[in-house]
C-alpha positions as CSV (number, residue, x, y, z in Angstrom):
1,M,0.0,0.0,0.0
2,T,1.3,3.4,-0.9
3,T,0.6,6.6,1.1
4,N,-1.3,9.1,-1.0
5,K,-3.9,11.8,-0.6
6,N,-6.7,9.4,-1.1
7,D,-5.4,6.9,1.4
8,K,-7.0,8.6,4.5
9,P,-7.3,7.3,8.0
10,M,-10.7,6.6,9.4
11,L,-12.5,9.3,11.3
12,Q,-13.1,8.6,15.0
13,D,-16.8,8.3,14.5
14,E,-16.1,5.4,12.2
15,V,-13.6,3.8,14.6
16,K,-16.3,3.9,17.4
17,N,-18.4,1.5,15.3
18,L,-15.6,-1.1,15.0
19,K,-16.4,-4.2,17.1
20,P,-13.9,-5.8,19.5
21,V,-12.1,-9.0,18.3
22,K,-11.6,-11.9,20.7
23,A,-8.2,-13.6,21.1
24,T,-7.9,-17.2,19.8
25,R,-5.3,-18.4,22.3
26,K,-3.4,-17.5,25.5
27,I,0.4,-17.1,26.2
28,K,2.7,-16.5,29.2
29,V,6.1,-14.7,29.2
30,D,9.1,-14.1,31.4
31,E,11.1,-11.0,32.2
32,D,14.8,-10.3,31.3
33,G,17.5,-7.9,32.5
34,K,19.0,-4.8,30.8
35,E,22.2,-4.0,28.8
36,Q,24.4,-1.1,27.7
37,I,23.1,0.8,24.6
38,E,25.0,1.6,21.4
39,A,23.8,4.8,19.6
40,I,23.6,4.6,15.9
41,G,23.2,7.9,14.0
42,V,21.4,7.6,10.7
43,K,22.3,10.8,8.8
44,V,22.1,9.4,5.2
45,L,19.9,6.4,4.4
46,E,21.1,3.7,2.0
47,K,20.0,3.9,-1.6
48,G,16.5,2.4,-1.9
49,A,15.8,2.7,1.8
50,R,12.9,5.1,1.1
51,A,11.1,2.5,-1.0
52,L,8.7,1.8,2.0
53,T,6.2,4.4,3.0
54,E,4.8,2.2,5.8
55,H,5.4,-0.8,8.0
56,A,2.6,-3.3,8.7
57,P,1.2,-3.7,12.2
58,F,0.9,-7.1,14.0
59,C,-1.8,-8.3,16.5
60,P,-0.9,-11.7,18.2
61,D,-3.6,-14.2,18.1
62,H,-3.5,-14.5,21.9
63,L,-4.7,-10.9,22.4
64,D,-8.1,-9.4,22.2
65,Q,-8.4,-6.4,19.8
66,D,-10.3,-3.4,21.1
67,F,-10.7,0.1,19.6
68,N,-12.4,1.9,22.4
69,P,-11.2,0.7,25.9
70,K,-13.4,1.3,28.9
71,A,-12.5,4.2,31.1
72,D,-10.7,3.3,34.4
73,K,-13.1,4.5,37.1
74,S,-10.5,4.4,39.8
75,K,-10.1,7.7,41.7
76,T,-7.6,9.8,39.8
77,P,-6.1,12.6,41.9
78,I,-4.5,15.6,40.2
79,F,-0.8,15.4,41.0
80,I,0.2,18.8,39.7
81,D,-1.6,22.2,39.9
82,R,-2.0,23.1,36.2
83,T,-3.0,26.6,37.0
84,T,0.5,27.5,38.2
85,F,2.9,24.8,36.9
86,M,4.8,25.9,33.8
87,Q,2.9,29.1,33.5
88,P,6.1,31.3,33.6
89,E,7.1,29.5,30.3
90,G,3.8,30.3,28.8
91,S,2.9,26.7,28.1
92,R,-0.8,25.7,28.4
93,T,-0.7,22.1,27.1
94,I,-4.4,21.6,28.1
95,F,-6.8,23.5,25.8
96,G,-10.3,23.8,27.2
97,T,-11.8,20.7,28.8
98,D,-9.3,17.9,29.7
99,N,-10.4,15.1,27.4
100,R,-7.8,12.5,28.5
101,T,-9.2,9.1,29.7
102,V,-7.4,6.8,32.1
103,Y,-7.4,3.2,30.9
104,N,-6.1,-0.3,31.9
105,S,-6.2,-2.7,28.9
106,T,-3.8,-5.3,27.5
107,A,-6.0,-5.6,24.4
108,Y,-4.4,-4.7,21.1
109,P,-3.2,-2.1,20.3
110,W,-3.4,-0.6,23.9
111,G,-0.8,-3.0,25.3
112,C,1.7,-1.7,22.7
113,V,1.9,1.6,24.5
114,G,4.1,1.8,27.6
115,R,6.1,3.8,30.0
116,V,9.7,4.7,29.1
117,E,12.3,5.3,31.9
118,T,15.8,6.8,31.4
119,A,18.3,8.6,33.4
120,L,16.6,11.9,32.2
121,G,13.2,10.9,33.5
122,I,9.9,9.4,32.4
123,G,8.4,9.4,28.9
124,S,6.1,7.2,26.8
125,G,6.6,5.0,23.8
126,A,5.1,2.3,21.6
127,M,6.1,-1.0,20.0
128,V,6.7,-0.8,16.2
129,G,8.3,-4.2,15.7
130,P,9.1,-7.4,17.5
131,R,11.7,-5.7,19.7
132,H,11.5,-2.1,18.4
133,L,10.4,0.8,20.6
134,L,9.5,4.2,19.1
135,T,9.8,7.1,21.5
136,C,11.0,10.7,21.6
137,A,14.7,11.7,21.3
138,H,14.7,14.3,24.0
139,V,14.2,11.7,26.8
140,I,17.3,9.8,25.6
141,D,20.6,10.4,27.5
142,F,23.1,11.1,24.7
143,K,26.6,10.7,26.1
144,N,29.7,12.6,24.9
145,D,31.4,9.3,24.0
146,G,28.8,8.5,21.3
147,S,26.7,6.0,23.4
148,T,23.4,6.6,25.2
149,G,22.3,5.9,28.7
150,W,20.0,3.1,29.8
151,V,16.4,2.8,28.6
152,K,13.8,0.7,30.3
153,F,10.4,0.0,28.7
154,A,7.3,-1.4,30.4
155,P,4.3,-2.1,28.1
156,M,0.9,-1.3,29.6
157,Y,2.6,-0.1,32.8
158,Y,-0.2,0.4,35.4
159,N,0.9,1.2,38.9
160,G,3.9,-0.9,38.1
161,P,5.0,-3.2,35.3
162,N,2.3,-5.4,33.8
163,A,2.6,-9.0,35.2
164,T,2.4,-10.6,31.7
165,F,4.4,-8.2,29.6
166,G,7.1,-7.4,32.2
167,T,9.9,-5.0,31.2
168,A,12.5,-4.8,28.5
169,N,15.8,-2.9,28.2
170,G,17.4,-1.0,25.3
171,I,20.5,-2.4,23.6
172,K,20.7,-0.1,20.5
173,T,19.5,3.5,19.7
174,Y,18.7,4.6,16.2
175,Y,18.3,8.4,15.7
176,K,18.4,11.1,13.1
177,Y,19.6,13.9,15.3
178,K,20.5,14.2,19.0
179,V,17.6,16.2,20.4
180,K,18.1,17.6,23.9
181,G,15.2,19.1,25.8
182,S,17.6,21.4,27.6
183,D,18.4,23.2,24.3
184,G,14.9,24.6,24.1
185,I,12.4,24.2,21.3
186,N,14.1,24.5,18.0
187,S,13.5,23.3,14.4
188,T,15.5,20.1,15.1
189,E,13.4,19.1,18.0
190,Q,10.2,20.0,16.1
191,Q,11.0,17.8,13.1
192,Y,13.3,15.0,14.4
193,D,12.3,14.3,18.0
194,F,12.0,10.5,17.5
195,V,14.2,7.5,18.0
196,V,13.9,3.7,17.6
197,I,15.2,1.6,20.5
198,V,16.1,-2.0,19.9
199,L,15.1,-4.0,23.0
200,D,16.8,-7.0,24.6
201,R,13.9,-9.3,24.0
202,N,11.0,-9.7,21.6
203,V,8.3,-8.2,23.8
204,G,6.4,-7.4,20.7
205,N,5.5,-11.1,20.3
206,Q,3.4,-10.6,23.4
207,T,2.1,-7.1,22.9
208,G,1.9,-6.9,19.2
209,W,3.0,-3.7,17.5
210,F,1.8,-0.7,15.6
211,G,2.4,-0.2,11.9
212,A,4.3,3.0,11.0
213,K,3.1,5.2,8.2
214,A,4.5,8.4,6.6
215,Y,2.4,11.4,7.4
216,T,1.2,13.6,4.5
217,D,-0.2,17.1,4.7
218,S,-3.3,15.9,2.8
219,W,-4.4,14.6,6.2
220,D,-4.2,18.0,7.9
221,G,-7.4,18.8,9.8
222,L,-8.7,15.2,10.0
223,A,-9.9,14.4,13.5
224,S,-8.6,10.9,13.0
225,W,-5.8,10.5,15.5
226,T,-5.5,8.9,18.9
227,H,-2.7,9.7,21.4
228,A,-1.8,7.7,24.5
229,G,0.9,8.2,27.2
230,Y,1.8,8.7,30.8
231,P,1.1,12.2,32.1
232,M,2.7,13.5,35.3
233,D,-0.2,15.8,36.1
234,K,-3.2,13.4,35.9
235,T,-1.8,10.1,37.1
236,G,1.8,10.8,38.3
237,A,2.9,8.8,35.2
238,Q,1.7,5.7,37.0
239,R,-1.3,5.0,34.7
240,P,-1.8,5.7,31.0
241,T,-4.4,8.0,29.4
242,Y,-5.7,8.3,25.9
243,Q,-7.6,10.8,23.8
244,N,-9.4,10.3,20.5
245,S,-10.4,12.7,17.7
246,I,-7.2,14.8,17.6
247,A,-6.5,16.7,14.5
248,L,-2.9,17.2,13.3
249,D,-1.7,20.1,11.2
250,G,1.6,19.5,9.4
251,D,3.9,22.6,9.2
252,A,3.5,24.0,5.7
253,F,7.1,25.2,5.7
254,T,8.6,21.8,6.4
255,T,8.8,18.8,4.1
256,D,6.7,15.6,4.7
257,A,10.0,13.8,5.2
258,H,10.6,15.3,8.6
259,Q,7.4,17.0,9.6
260,A,6.6,19.3,12.6
261,M,2.9,18.8,13.4
262,Y,0.7,21.1,15.5
263,H,-2.3,20.0,17.5
264,Q,-4.4,20.8,20.5
265,G,-4.6,17.4,22.1
266,D,-4.3,17.4,25.8
267,I,-0.7,16.9,26.8
268,W,1.5,17.0,29.8
269,P,5.2,16.1,30.6
270,G,5.4,12.3,30.7
271,Q,3.4,11.9,27.5
272,S,6.5,12.8,25.4
273,G,7.3,10.0,23.0
274,G,3.7,8.7,23.1
275,P,2.3,7.7,19.7
276,F,-0.3,9.4,17.5
277,W,-2.0,6.7,15.5
278,G,-5.0,6.3,13.2
279,Y,-6.9,3.3,11.7
280,W,-7.0,2.1,8.2
281,G,-9.8,-0.4,8.4
282,S,-9.1,-2.2,11.7
283,T,-5.3,-1.8,11.6
284,P,-3.5,1.0,13.5
285,Y,-0.6,2.9,12.2
286,V,1.6,5.4,14.1
287,V,2.4,8.6,12.2
288,A,4.1,10.8,14.9
289,V,5.2,11.0,18.5
290,Q,4.5,13.7,21.0
291,S,7.4,16.2,21.4
292,W,6.9,19.8,22.5
293,Q,4.4,22.5,23.5
294,T,4.0,26.3,23.2
295,A,1.5,28.8,24.5
296,S,-0.8,28.2,21.4
297,N,-0.1,24.7,20.3
298,N,1.3,21.3,21.3
299,G,3.6,19.6,18.8
300,A,4.5,16.2,17.4
301,S,7.3,14.9,15.1
302,G,6.9,12.5,12.3
303,G,7.2,12.0,8.5
304,S,8.8,9.5,6.1
305,D,12.1,9.8,8.1
306,L,10.4,8.2,11.0
307,V,9.3,5.3,8.8
308,D,12.8,5.1,7.4
309,L,14.3,4.9,10.9
310,V,11.9,2.0,11.8
311,N,12.9,0.3,8.6
312,K,16.6,0.5,9.3
313,A,16.4,-0.7,12.9
314,R,14.1,-3.6,12.0
315,T,16.3,-4.6,9.0
316,E,19.6,-4.5,10.9
317,Y,18.1,-6.0,14.2
318,P,15.1,-8.1,13.2
């Protein structure tokens, strides 16, 4: 399938009509340890590497598939006073009513999303291959010697690692540019704030994984996207939230290859690296990850370079 202007994601009203799909078998898994990470910068892609505009998703037959998980009715205290926190920086991040919903579901694709921990703090991420994690670059600890610090990923983390999925640890980091949140919001962060982490075990065989698709400006304004992640304000990054019907607006002054995307989905620190995905039929494809915020918009990074990075990581470390 080739991405083009007629190849549009489903609108959320259509997704709501999709029926859950029951698993056909069950499976149990074990946990592993963690290893040192080698950083691999991908400045120039090999000839022919751009032939793919997407990667296919995968739903294991031991998982249910659900498109609209039930809201977690557990009491959800507000951990941070949003009326004062970050206001000196002029960042709103929540526009109008807070539409994030706390959930607890291992059904596909919700179990593909998880909590990312590094030496720099907590973020969010999603599986895009058997052992391939997509997250933001600014949560990665880039070292002066060319390596990166440790990365720990817990799919469907809910008040602790999920008993079935456990945790996995990074062994390789694929990136386009070293993005550091301490450098402030600049064009590099807006367009390239994504990395693919190769994990030390094939956790995707248990969680499944998202497909990856190259975003195109022809989708601007479509309220087709879902975002999920681990916000510090609403759940203390202990439980995930999701929001549907988000519209993305690709920057008209940047190429579709590395796209800055504006949106007004409800975002808070901790959700960085969390995926934005849409559905083509019943199959979910990630097109961007949460990156940054300003006083007027929140922002995500994506484009065909994101798909290229997934392609390279999955080819070299299948």
